[in-house]
C-alpha positions, 0 to 999 in steps of 0.5 A: 500500500502506498503512502497516498492510498494509506492517507486517503484511507485514514482520511475517509475513515476519520470523516466516516467516524465523525459523520456517524457520531454526529448523525447517530445520537445513540452511538455518539452518547455511548462513545461520549460515556465511554470516554468520560468513564475512561478519563475519570478512571485515569485521572490522578 
């Protein structure tokens, strides 16, 4: 896989992830809850 193809794949995956988080509220809330739980458990 060339660098150009890898960068295109990463960009497409990032855009798709952001769109899913914005357009599907239940998934966005789940991810937000997991992030808050992770951050609060690792806070010192």
